[in-house]
N, C-alpha and C positions, 0 to 999 in steps of 0.2 A: 466825665469830662475824660476825652481822649476817645471817645465815638465819632464816629464821620456821621455829618451831616443827610439826609435824605437827598438821593441826589446825585451820589458824591460822583465825578469820573473817573476817580481812579482806575488803575487798570485791574487792583485786585474785585472792583466790585464788577466794573462791565466784562472782564473776562475771567473765568474762574479757572484754574489751575487745572493743568494737561490733564493730574492724575483722576481728577474727577468725574471731567469730558471720558477717561476711557471708563469710568466705571459704569457710567449713562450708556457710553454705547453698548459696554459689551454687559450689562444686566443680564443676572444668570436665569433662566426660568425654572419652573417645576412641572413641562410636560413635555421633555424628553425621556426618553427607555432610562432604568436605572441603573443599568450598566455602565452609560454614558456621562450620568449625573454623578457615582460613585470612581469613576476615571476622569470630572473636571474637566470632560471636550464637549463640545457643541455637536449636540445630537438631531439629523434634519427630522427624526418624527416619522421617519418611512413607515406605510405601519408594518408590522411582520418581524421582518427584519431590520433595523435603521446602519446606514452605509457604513458606517465606523463598526459594529459590531462586523457584521458580512467582512470588512475586508480586513481585519484584524484575528480573525477565528474565533470571536468569544459569545456566549449566549446572549443574546438580545430582550432581555428581562420587562414588563412593563407592569405598574401598578395595575391592580385588581380595580375595575372600573364598576360603581357601582349605579344601580340601577333605582333612584329612590321612587319612580311609582310601581315598580314590582314589589318594591320593600312594605309599601303602605297596604298595596293592594294583599301581604302575605300578612300580615301584621294578626288578620283573625286566627289564619289557621296556626301561625306561632304562639297564638296566647291559648291555644285550644289543642296545644301538643300536650301528649300521654306523657307521664313523668321517666315511665321506663323507655322512652323512646331517646335515643343518644341525638342531641343536637349537631352533632360535629357529623354525623355518618347521614342526616337530613341535608343538611347543608350542602355537603362536599359532595355528591350523590348526583353529579351531572346528568344522568338518566331514572332519575326517581322517577315512576309512576309509568316506565313501561312493564310487559309483563312478560315479555320472553327475554332474557338474560340468562348471560352466560357468567357468573364471575362480577357480576353487575354490568357489563356489555351487553347489549342488544343484541340479539343470535345473529342480525344481517351484517353487524358489524364485525364480527367474530368471523362468520363466512367469508367477507372480504378479505380480510387479513390474512385468513388462514391460506386462503387461494394462494395469494401473493406471496406468501412466507414458501410455497413448497413449487412456484414456478418463479421466483426468484432470487432464494436467499440457501433454500434446501439446497441446490444440485453443485453449488459452490463451494470450495477448498475445508472438506473436510467438514459442512451443515448438515451434512445426511446423516442424523442421530432419529431420527424419530420417523418410526412407523406409520404411516398414514395412514392404514385400514386401521389398525388398533387405535389408534388416538380417535379421528371419526366416530368410530363408535363407541369411547368414552364420553365424546362432547353430547351424540345424541340421546347416551343413556343417563349424562348429569353426574359422572363418576369423570371425569375429567382433571388434572392436576390445575390446582390454582394455578400457580406460579409457573406453569409450562402454557397456559393459557396468556398470560400475561407476557412474559417473555416472547409468544411467537409474535404475538398482535403489534407488541412496541418492535421487533426488528424487522417486521414486515413494512411499518406504517410510511416510509419513505418511499415503496413503491404503489401505496394507494392514493388516487386522488384525494380523496374526502375521508378525511375520520370520521365523518356521521357526528357529530356531536350536534346539541340543539341548534338549530340556527341554519343548518344545513351550508353547504360552500366549499370551496378546497380551501385547504392548509398550505400554509408554506412548506417547502420541503428543507428547511433549517439546516445549517454546518451540523449541530447539536441534535435533530433530533426536534419533532414536533412536542408541543406542551403534554398534549396526553400520554405518547409515546412512551415519554421521560418519565410519568405518574405512575403510567402501567410496569416499566422499569424498575423504579423506587420501592414498588409495592413488593414487588414479586421478588428483590434482593434482601428487603427484610424479612419476608417469607422465607427464605433460606437458610439467612443466618439465625432465624429462631426455631428450627427445627431443624430432628435428627440426618444424618446423612442416610440416603438414600438415591433410589437410578432418575427421581426426578428433578432431584437436586443439582444433579451430576448435568442433568438435560437443560432444565432453566440457568444453572450456571455460566455453560459451555455458549447458547445462544445471546443470554446477557452481556456474558464477552463480546462479542461479533458485534452485537448494538454499540456499544460502548466504542469498538473501534472506528466501526460507522459514523460516528457522531463525534471523534476527536477525543476522546475518553483516555488515553492510553493508561495512564493509573489506574485506573478502575479495572479493565480489560484484563492489567497486568495478575490484581488481586483474582479477580476473577477465575482468572487459567489456572494459576496456583490452588485456589480453594476446590477447581474440580479437577484437579490429577489427585490432588489430596484423596479425594473421598474414592476417587476410580480406583487407584492404589490399597487403599483401606477396604474396600468390598473386592479384592481381589479380578476385578475384569483387567489386568494384565496375564490374566493364566484362563486359560480353554479351560469351559467346564465339562465335568465328566461324560462319557458317551452313555455313559447308563442314568443320568440325572435325567429325572422329567420335567423337562424343560423345554416348549413350546422352539421351535426354528426363529419364529421370529426377537422371543426375547433374546436366544442365545446369540442373534447376529448383533441385535442392538445393541446388548452389551459389550462385543465387538467395536462394531464402531462409534461407541461412546470412547472407548479407551485410545482407537487409531485418531480421533475428535482431538483429547488431550494433546496427545504426541505431537500432533501437524501445530495445533494451536500454541503448545510448548516452544517449539522450532521455528517458528513464527516469531513470537514474542522475545524468546532471545535473542533471534539475529547473527548467531556466532560466536556468540559470549559464554564459555561454555561456566560459568559459574551461575548461570541463571537457569541454567538447563533444572526442570522439574520431572523429567522422565528418562533414566535411563535408559537405554533404546536396548542391550541384552535382558533386560526384566519382560519385557516382551516377547510371549507365547502364543502367542495367537493367531488365527487363519486371516487374509485378507479380506477385507471387505468383500462379499458377491453385489453382481450385479443387481440393479436395482429391480430389475423385472420380479429376480427369482428371489429379490428380501421383498416386495410388494406382496408378491402371490404366495408368497409361504412356500416355498420351492426347495427343494433341497439342492444340496450345493457345495465342490467341493474345492477350496482353494487352498494354495500352499501355505506354508508357516513361513514369513521371512526372516534372513537376517540381519535386520538392520542396519546400517553403520559399519556395516563387513566391507573393507575396503575389498575384499573379492570378488571378481562377477559371479551372480546367483547364478545354482544351479538348476534353476528351476527347466524344463522342458517345456517349449510353446504349447503344448497341449493344456500344461498347468495354468497357463495365463488366460485359456478363451474363458472363465467364467469370474474372474474379476473384473469390477466393474471400475467407474470412475474414479470413485474414491478409493480404491484401491492401487489404481495409476499413481494418484494421487501423494497417496505414502511410500509408493517406491521412491516416485522421484524428490521426494522432501527426502526421504532415505539417502539419495546422492546425492545431493545439494548438502545435508550436512556433513559430506567427506571433501566437499568440495571449497566450502568454507573453511574446514581445519587446514586444506593447503594451502590457500591463499591470505586467511587472516590470519593463524597463529603458526606460521613456519616456526620451524625449530631450527639451527642450528647441525642436530645429527640427522637430518630428513635428508636424503638422499636428494641430486640434483635432479630436475625435473625430467629432461632425458633422457636420465637410466630408466629401460626397461620397467624395476622394480620400486619405482618411488612412488609414492601417494599420488601423485601430478596422474603418472601414466595412469594406474589403477582405476581413478576418477574417471577418465577420458574413456577407457575401456571401456568403464562401467554404464557411461551415458549413452556409450555406441550398440553395446547390447539394450539397451533399455528399450531404443529406437529400432534395432532390427529386428525383436522380438512383439514390439507393439500390434497386437489385432486388429484385424481389419477395421475396426467396429468403432478405433480410436483413429482414423485416419483421417487424413482434409478433402477427399475423394466428393464430389458434389453429392452425392446418394445418401453419403454419412452424412454431410452438414444439413441438407434438409430435414433427414430424418432427428438429426438432434435438437436440430429448433424445434420441430412438432412436439421432443419431447422435453423442450425447456431446457437442453442441455447444452448450446451451441457455447453460451459462456465458459463454462469449465472444460469444453474439447478444443476450444481454440486456447485459452490460456495452459491448457498442459503442452503444446508445442508453443505457447509463447517463451514459456517459463524454459521449456526445453533447451526453446534456443538461448535463452539468456544465461544459463546455465555453463553450456560452451562460452558463453564470450568472457564471463565473470573469470571461467577455470583459464582461459588461454591471454585474455588481457597480462597478464605477468609477462608477456614475451613486449608488453607494448611501454613507452616509458610515460610519466607523466600522472600515475595514478600511485594509489598506497599502497597496492596489490602488487607494482611492477618489480622485476629482480632486482637488485643492486646490479649496477653497471659494471663489476668486477667481474660479478657471476654471468652477466651475458657475452661478456668478452671469453669464456672459457666453455660457450655450446658448441656445440661439435656447427660443423659447416652446413648451414643452410636450415637449421631447427629453427631460426628465430624465425627466418622468412614464413615459414611453413604456417610456427603457431598464431604468425600474424594476419597468413592469410583467410586462417581458419578461423579465427574470430570475428574478424570482420565480416566476411561471409555469412555468419549465425546473427552478426548485425543488424546484416540486410534484412536476412531473412525474418525476422520478427515485423517490419512494415509489410515485408509480403503475403505472411501469414493475413496481417489484417485487409491487404487488397484482397487477397483472393479470397475471405470471407463475405468482403464488401460486395464484391463483382458477383454473387449468388443471393444474396439476401437482401431485403428491401430494408436499410439502414433507420428509415423512418418509422421504421414498426417496434425494430429490434432495440431490449431494454438491455444494455450491457452492465450486469452485476457484479464484476469482480473489482473491486477499490486497488488490485496490486497494478492493473498496467498502466499506469503512468508512467512507475517507479522504472517500468519493464522499458517501455518507450524514450525515458528519457535517457539512459542508462547504454540503450541502444543506439541514441544520437551525439553521445559524448564520442563513445568509442569508433565512431564513424568521422567526426569530425573532427579529432586528433588524427584519425588515418589519412586525412585528410592533406592535411599539412605535412605528415611525412613524405605524401608524393614529390616526383617532381615538379616545379611551378606550373610546365604546363597539362598537365594532367588531373591540377587540382579544380577547372571548371568545371567537368566531365561530373567530377565524383561529386562537388558540393552543388550540383546541378540534379542529380539523383538522391541525394537526401533533402533538397528542399522537395523534391514531386513526393517522397515517401514520408516525409512530416506533412504534408498535407492530408494524408490517409490517415496519420496517426492520431492524427488532432483531430480530425471527424470523428474518432471512436472515442476520444476524453470528452470530447463538447460532448454525446451524446451520454457518458457513464458521469460527466456535472449537472445532470438533470436530476441523480438522486442522492450524486456523492459531493457535494459542492465543495470538499476539501480537494477534490483532485483537479480543481481549476489551477490552483495554487502553481503546483509541480506544471502545470501546462504552461501558465505564464514564466516559469522560469525557464521552459527550454526556448520559449519562445522567443527572449531576451539572448542567451547563451548564442541563437542562430542569428541574431541577430548581429550581434556584438561582430562577428565573421561576417558580415556583410548578403547574408541570406534572406532574400526576397520570402517571407509565408506568410502572405496577406494580411487580414484584418491584425491590424495596431492594437496592443496593451496601453492603456494610459498610465505612464509611470507616474504620476503623480498624487494618483488618487489610491494607489497600492499600496501596501505594506513593504517596507524596504526601501522605504526615504531616508536619505541621512540622517535627519533631523528629527526623524520618528523616536515615539518611544515605546512602540509597541514591542510585543518578542523578538518578531521577524526583523527589524531597525537594528536592533539592541544585534542579535546576531552577524548584521551584515559591520554593523561597527565594525566588531570584534574581529572577525577575520579579516577586516579590511589592513586594523594595527597589528595582527601580529601575519599579515602574508608572507608567503618565503621571501626572502632575498637573498642573490648572488651570495656563494661562499667568499670569505673576502679572498683568502687564495684561488689564484685562478685555475680553475677547473683543465686536466689535459683534453684534446681534441676530443668529443664525441662519435665521431663518424667512426674510428674503431666499433665504439660500442652497439650504436644504434646506426647503420649504413643507412643510405636513400633506400627505399624500395626501386625494386628494378623495374619497367616498362615492359620483361617480357613474363615478370613474374606475377604482374597484375592487371593483363589485356585481355584476360578469361573475366574480370572481377567486373566491368559494367555491363550484364545482361541484363536485355529488358525485364521487366521488371511485372508484367502483365501476364497473369496467369492465360495457358492455353489447355482449354479441355476440362481445367477443375485441378490441373497435375499444380504443384510449385515446381517450382527452382530449386537445382540444387545449389550445395555451394561451388564454390569456382574450383577445379581440379589445381592439384599443386603438383605432388611428385608419383601420386598413384600410391600413397599412406593408407594405410586402413585410416586413419583417419576422415579420410575425404569421404568415404560416405558417412558420415553422418548430416542429418539434414534440416533437419528442423528440430505448459512448460510448468508452486506453491510458494504461494506469492508469499513476499515478507514485508516487512509498512516499514523496515529501514531502509537504506539502500547502501553502499559500498564505497568510499571512495572519496574525491573530492569537489568542489563544484564542479559547474559546466567548461568544457574545454575551452581555454581562451582565457583562465581567469589569469593568468598571468601579465596580462598586457593590462590592466586595473591596477597594476602597481607601476608608482611613479618610479622607483628601482631596478624596474625592466625594461623600462621604458625603451630602451635600446634596440628589445627583442618582440617587438611588434606585431605580432600577426595576426591582429584581430581581423583584418580582412582580405587575408590571405595573399597579403604584399610579402611576407617574409621568405627567407631562402628558407629549403625545406632543413638544410643541413643545421641551419641555425636554430631553428625551432627545436631539430632532436638533441643539438647540445644544448638548449636551456630544459626542455624537460627531462634528458639527464642529467642536470645540472639538480632541478626540484628535489626528482626521485634519490639523489644523491642526499639531499639537503632531509628528504622524511627521511634516509636511513641513519644519519645522524643527529636527530633530533631537533630537526631546524623546520620543520611543517608537522604542525600537531602535536602533542604531547601535553598542550595546555589543559586538560582536563581530562577526567576519568572515562572509563567504558559506565556503561548505560543498559537497561533490558531493552532498551531499546536502539542502539545504537551500536558503533565501534568505539575506539578507545582513544582517538586523536579529537581534536578539534576539528579537524577536516572532517571525522567519519560521523559526528555531531552534527554539524554543518550537513554535509548530506544526508542524513535522516530526518532532519527536521524538513527540509526540502520537501524531500518523499510523504512524509507525512502531515504538511502545514501545522505542527504544533511547537510545544517549547521544549524538550527535553531536557533542559537544566532542571525542570522543578523532578526528574524520578535521577538524576547525576549532582550528587552533591558536591564534586570537584570539579563541576565546568564552570565554562566561562560565560556569563551571562552579560 
């Protein structure tokens, strides 16, 4: 009773409910990657790394595929396995049966990874901590450190075309590293934790920290850096060994390099936040790393002991720096950068005004100028030096030495420009001596241009198709350079903006070329490249190839970390203060054509020489020409972010149509709002970022990862 007869034409029988049809249409499958299945999103099942995981910077994990035929053929061998043989060791050893193994890896594979390590990892960013001759001798004699070999193979795997696993073929260079590399790294980390403090443990921890940085695992790198630092201090690597001690030269120099590598990594990971410093600079009383040739050949060297982070100018005689190597120059520049971050990010009310000759600002600028003027010929960008460094696999660190020098000048001097978190308050700018603001701005934008022209100069001398650029910090440098130049362009009189923007467009193409080369081995560098392109397009600049907005992270409806941060930034975008601000033309006057006429010089290098910054008034700072990469960047998002906020629609200068005085006034208001707490202040500082929401967002852009996981107070 109540049942419907067969063939009942009721709607419920002929038309199933909409929910049921949706369930049939969106039926879940079990053939996607494990990551997409855990996130409950549709996987495109692309081999290696699916589009979803690559887009949101996640590790694409797949279930293991069982080979039934091999299992059946292996059944007799499994049945005859001896009792003493561990099933886990037999089943998880991918190279079982090979006779020439080094710590479980075939010798040819180890050799390829070691070669890639010394060619592309060792020269960069304070990674030169292994004496090659001693290491290769230990490998040949079978006495090499298990954890060091695995760490070297892990960090170098992204530069090796084929990992060499059974079956052959090239592996995908995934964002998080290849499966084999991560397995080696995990095994080496376990070995470090389960053993006592030693030089080998410090070496492996430092190399593994760089592997985690390259793979986007900054939390693990932060822990490994602190672990290496603690062990180095406990083993007294921060002190010179007694001269009478019977210790080989290579071992003495290795100890110095390990301590300086800890110092370098510590400053990189702390990004100017004093609470996260693990290596007090005043504790280090060791000589600077010597030149690579002397280190590798066990030659005697005599390098000075620096006063790290002392604001005064070093009293080194130029001859004392002749034996300092690339690593040593990296340390010196990193020490100066620490002073710069103190000046621009941690200003105190008691600090002298930057135009005071005795101020920290003036001392940092003088120290930068002295560093460049004392730079020996072997570290300059003359054509002969470029070719020689390329042959020695040191072109990347040489280029970045100059790039980061220029960025240091930019970050120090952009306190004179409006719109940055480091910008001086408008009231303080109003009290600056006549001409100081203009001279400082000119110096800032000149060095921002030199970042692109340094890259253009190198590209004019080498084959870019054959170049492997291995420094992951380059994207943040070019991004910050583009932001400063874009900000500067809209402070110019309206009729002079097109020329400046055209110059920026041409330089953006060169910078993009280098980052695309870098992206072949560090995929997360492309995230920042996309953001730079979007920033330039918002202001009407044609930079060539387009980036799909719908397929990239950051769509307003997306649930990935990037989209959440974009939504958070938009929800807390800076607004105009309720009380009308006074005219800011008195604080940020438009640039005068007579002061910038020399800025539009040709960016083509002539006979291998780089152009010098535009002269201003003949002050000593004009001699600064032309760097230690950090993985977090300061400041707000790209130039022009204000026009995306509806509350500021009246100030839209997105395509260069806004009046420069109006743009300057708005930028001044944003700087004032930052001072009053209207911008940022939404989250706490973190080991990879500054203190405000804008700082954290910029750091996330620079690194492509969710810094909120390490910032308890951050907004997600």
